[in-house]
C-alpha positions in Angstrom: -22.4 133.9 316.5 -20.5 137.1 317.4 -19.4 136.7 321.2 -16.3 138.9 322.3 -13.9 138.3 324.9 -14.9 141.4 326.5 -18.3 140.1 327.0 -17.1 136.7 328.5 -14.8 138.6 330.9 -17.6 140.9 331.8 -19.9 137.8 332.4 -17.5 136.0 334.6 -16.7 139.1 336.6 -20.4 139.9 337.4 -21.1 136.1 337.9 -18.2 135.9 340.5 -18.7 139.3 342.3 -22.5 139.3 342.1 -22.9 143.1 341.5 -22.3 145.1 338.2 -20.5 148.1 340.1 -18.0 145.7 341.6 -17.5 143.9 338.3 -17.0 147.3 336.6 -14.4 148.3 339.1 -12.5 145.2 338.6 -12.5 145.3 334.9 -11.7 149.2 335.1 -15.0 149.8 333.1 -18.0 152.0 333.8 -21.1 150.2 335.3 -23.1 151.2 332.2 -20.3 149.6 330.0 -20.7 146.2 331.9 -24.4 146.3 331.6 -24.2 146.8 327.8 -21.8 144.0 327.5 -24.0 141.7 329.5 -26.9 142.7 327.5 -25.3 142.2 324.2 -24.1 138.8 325.4 -27.6 137.6 326.4 -29.0 139.0 323.2 -26.4 136.9 321.3 -26.9 133.7 323.0 -30.7 134.4 323.1 -31.4 133.6 326.8 -31.2 135.5 330.3 -27.9 134.5 332.1 -28.6 136.8 335.4 -31.7 137.5 337.5 -31.5 141.0 338.5 -32.5 142.2 341.8 -32.2 145.5 343.5 -28.6 145.4 344.4 -27.4 141.9 343.5 -27.6 139.7 340.6 -27.8 135.9 340.6 -27.0 133.5 337.7 -30.0 131.8 336.1 -29.8 128.0 335.5 -28.5 128.5 331.7 -26.1 131.2 333.2 -24.8 128.6 335.9 -24.2 126.1 333.1 -22.5 128.4 330.9 -20.2 129.9 333.7 -17.6 127.0 333.7 -17.5 127.0 329.8 -16.7 130.5 329.7 -13.9 130.2 332.2 -12.5 127.3 330.1 -12.8 129.4 326.7 -10.7 132.2 328.5 -8.2 129.8 330.0 -7.6 128.0 326.8 -7.2 131.2 325.0 -4.8 132.4 327.8 -2.6 129.1 327.6 -2.6 129.4 323.7 -1.2 132.9 323.9 1.3 132.1 326.6 2.5 129.0 324.5 2.9 131.5 321.4 4.8 134.0 323.6 7.1 131.2 325.0 7.7 130.1 321.5 8.6 133.5 320.3 10.8 134.2 323.2 12.3 130.7 322.9 11.3 129.5 326.3 10.0 126.6 324.5 9.5 125.2 320.9 10.5 122.4 318.5 12.4 122.5 315.4 13.1 119.5 313.0 16.3 119.5 310.8 17.2 117.2 308.1 20.8 116.7 307.0 22.7 114.4 304.7 24.2 111.4 306.1 27.9 112.6 306.3 26.9 116.2 307.3 24.8 114.7 310.1 27.9 112.8 311.4 30.3 115.5 311.0 29.5 119.3 311.1 25.7 119.3 312.2 26.1 117.9 315.7 28.6 120.6 317.0 26.3 123.3 315.8 23.1 121.8 317.3 25.0 121.4 320.7 25.9 125.2 320.5 22.3 126.0 319.8 21.0 124.0 322.6 23.4 125.6 325.0 22.0 129.1 324.1 18.3 127.7 323.9 18.2 124.7 326.3 14.3 124.8 326.4 14.1 124.1 322.6 13.6 120.5 321.4 15.7 119.8 318.3 15.0 116.7 316.0 17.6 115.5 313.9 16.9 113.5 310.8 19.8 111.9 309.0 18.9 110.9 305.2 20.2 110.5 301.9 20.9 113.8 299.9 18.0 112.9 297.5 15.5 112.8 300.2 16.1 116.1 301.7 14.2 118.3 299.3 11.1 116.1 299.1 11.0 116.1 303.0 11.0 120.0 303.0 8.2 120.0 300.4 6.3 117.6 302.4 6.6 119.8 305.6 8.2 116.8 307.4 11.2 118.9 308.6 11.6 122.8 309.1 15.1 123.3 307.6 17.8 121.2 306.1 21.6 121.1 305.5 22.6 119.6 302.1 23.4 120.2 298.5 21.0 121.8 296.1 21.8 120.3 292.6 19.8 122.7 290.6 17.4 125.5 291.1 14.3 124.7 292.6 11.4 127.4 292.8 10.1 125.7 295.9 13.4 125.8 297.9 15.6 128.7 299.1 19.4 127.9 299.6 21.6 129.9 302.0 25.2 129.1 301.4 27.0 127.7 304.5 30.4 126.3 303.1 32.1 125.0 300.2 33.5 121.6 300.3 36.2 120.3 298.0 35.6 116.9 296.3 38.6 114.5 297.1 39.9 111.2 295.7 39.3 108.6 298.5 41.3 105.5 298.4 42.8 102.9 300.9 46.1 103.7 302.5 47.9 101.2 300.3 46.5 102.5 297.0 49.2 103.7 294.6 47.8 107.3 294.8 47.5 107.4 298.6 51.0 109.1 299.0 50.4 111.6 296.4 49.6 115.4 297.1 47.1 115.4 294.3 45.5 113.2 291.7 44.2 114.7 288.3 40.6 113.8 287.3 42.0 112.2 284.1 44.1 109.7 286.1 40.7 108.1 287.3 40.2 106.5 283.9 41.7 103.2 285.0 40.3 103.0 288.5 37.4 100.8 289.7 34.9 103.5 290.7 32.3 103.6 293.3 29.7 106.4 293.1 26.7 107.4 294.8 23.0 106.8 293.5 22.0 108.6 290.5 19.6 110.9 292.3 22.2 112.1 294.8 23.2 115.7 293.7 26.9 114.6 294.4 26.6 112.3 291.7 25.9 114.7 289.0 28.7 116.8 289.9 31.3 114.2 289.9 29.7 112.8 286.4 30.0 116.3 285.0 33.7 116.4 285.7 34.5 112.9 285.1 33.0 112.9 281.4 35.1 115.7 280.3 38.3 113.7 280.8 37.1 110.1 281.0 34.4 109.9 278.0 33.7 106.3 278.4 33.3 106.5 282.3 31.4 103.9 284.0 31.1 103.2 287.7 31.6 99.8 288.8 29.5 100.1 291.9 26.6 102.4 292.9 25.7 103.0 296.5 23.4 105.2 298.6 25.6 106.4 301.3 29.2 107.9 301.5 29.6 105.7 304.5 29.0 102.4 302.4 31.5 103.8 299.8 34.2 104.4 302.4 33.5 100.8 303.9 34.0 99.3 300.3 37.2 101.2 299.7 38.4 100.0 303.1 37.8 96.6 301.8 39.6 97.1 298.6 36.8 97.3 296.3 37.6 100.5 294.5 37.9 104.2 294.9 35.5 107.1 295.1 35.1 110.7 294.6 33.5 112.3 297.8 33.3 115.5 299.7 36.4 116.3 302.0 34.4 116.3 304.9 33.8 112.5 304.5 37.6 111.9 305.4 36.5 112.6 308.9 34.7 109.2 308.7 37.6 107.6 306.8 40.6 107.5 309.0 39.2 104.9 311.4 39.1 102.3 308.4 42.4 103.2 306.9 41.0 105.4 304.2 42.7 108.3 302.9 41.7 111.5 301.1 43.9 113.0 298.2 43.5 116.2 296.8 41.6 115.9 293.4 42.9 118.4 290.9 42.8 119.7 287.2 40.4 121.0 288.1 39.6 121.6 291.8 35.8 120.9 292.1 33.7 122.4 294.9 30.1 121.5 296.2 28.0 124.1 297.8 26.6 122.9 301.4 23.5 125.2 302.0 20.9 125.6 304.6 17.7 124.8 302.8 14.1 125.7 303.5 10.9 126.2 301.8 10.4 129.4 299.7 7.7 131.7 300.8 7.2 129.9 304.2 7.8 131.5 307.4 10.0 129.5 310.0 9.0 129.2 313.5 11.2 131.4 316.0 13.1 128.2 316.9 13.8 127.5 313.6 14.7 130.7 312.5 17.3 130.9 315.5 18.5 127.6 314.6 19.4 128.8 310.9 21.0 131.8 312.3 23.4 129.7 314.5 24.2 127.7 311.5 25.1 130.7 309.4 27.1 132.2 312.3 28.9 128.9 312.8 29.7 128.4 309.1 31.3 132.0 309.3 33.4 131.3 312.4 34.5 127.8 312.0 38.2 127.5 311.1 38.5 124.7 308.4 35.3 125.8 306.6 36.0 127.0 303.0 35.5 130.3 301.6 33.8 131.1 298.3 36.8 130.7 296.3 37.7 127.2 297.8 40.5 128.5 300.1 40.8 127.8 303.5 
């Protein structure tokens, strides 16, 4: 079937106005052009839609039944095009963003709030999840973009750097290292270490640096969330190496962060998305706000790890 929108518009105009010349004037076409459109439509459908009289035309029974359907087709199309235009102009739309647990509790909310002040008609869904679940969620198309750490190159994921976050030594306020300005990685050899789950990208960064100076390193406890590790530190169960932004959640439970040196170790926090996958206008603008906020925000670290 090869019915065109021009044919449907011509059919509705003739049906409503009752004359080809009035329909032609309304459509800014010649009368012969409208006649051809109606003839081609009837030929495509295989039935007559109008009974022709000297000056007037009237709908056949089939034409009467077809008219509301033709109106609905055009109305649905107009609504669909309007929705697309509204989405493109950010008058409406929806975007789902995933973020690692600590990032979702620290840097993400202020940026989302800034975006919503700029585009109040957009709906933003935030999914906080463990780091290791972010990439699979992107690949399953469950989220549009994500904020997290990519531990290794992935051909399906594109990473846009947002900031660099130092790894810090986290301990309780009464720990022997709590008042130190810095702690060396090698000094962790006698500590009770709480680490994140093996699948977490942060775990591989920590292990890579610990194994070099503590060959027999073994964690005492393994947890999925940084918040759990912080609570365990507060309970006196051990210490941990966590990103600096985790310290924003630690002060309330008397856990302190100490600079971890020799060497300083950074982890990249990036805006992640599926490679070769176009973002919606809403997601594209939210990505831009994240990048702009990362560049503007004081306290974010530059690529050399300096404030």
